[in-house]
C-alpha positions, 0 to 999 in steps of 0.5 A: 388746794394749796401745797404746803411742806411742814418739817417738824421736830420735838425735843425733850431735854432730860427725857425720862428723868425728873423734870424734863423740858420739852418743846415742839417746832414746825417749819412751814413752807409755801412756794419756797417761803418759810415760817417757823412756829414753836411751843414750849411744852414743859414736862413732856417726853420726846415722843409727846414733843414729836406729836406736838410738833406735827400738831403745831404745824397743822394747826397753823394752816389757815385753810385745808391744804395738801401737806407734805409733812416731814418728821424725823420721828418714825413713831409719828410717821408710822403711827399716822400712816397706820403701820404702828398701833397707838398704845400710849399718848392717846390725848396727844394723838387725839389733838393731832388727829383733830389738826390733821382732819381737814388736810390731805397729808403725805407723812414722810420720815426724814433722817434726823441730824443728817444735814437736811437743811430745814430739819436741822433748823427745826431740831436746833430751834426745838432744843433752844426753846426747851433749854430757854423754857420759852418761845423766842419768835425773833430766833425762829424768824432769824433761823428761817431767814437763813434758808432764803427762798427754797423749795424741798 
């Protein structure tokens, strides 16, 4: 079974106000090589974007893997770890459960905006996609190229 690292982040510009613009990004690492995937979500909250980012990362794995999934969302990590109960966003959790089902996952919280190189890329990319209202795959590719070959 392949060992994969996923670092994910969501962003919702204007969260809780009028018409937010949300996006999700997952940066997938295997043997030191990285690939970033993103999704423009439109009208979604920060919490929904964080759930979507984890879902996106897991959905992009082509076979069952042993996954170390890092998120700066305690909401995602504690809920998937069973510490927190699901009170809202049930449709979003259902998608994440489906994506997680075939993998063995270690859910790990990482402090956001604290200099974690891969998490900073996921955060910056999610904000750029949310602002632009569309996914720019060239931007995602350029951001992960800057990592070089590195395992975390």
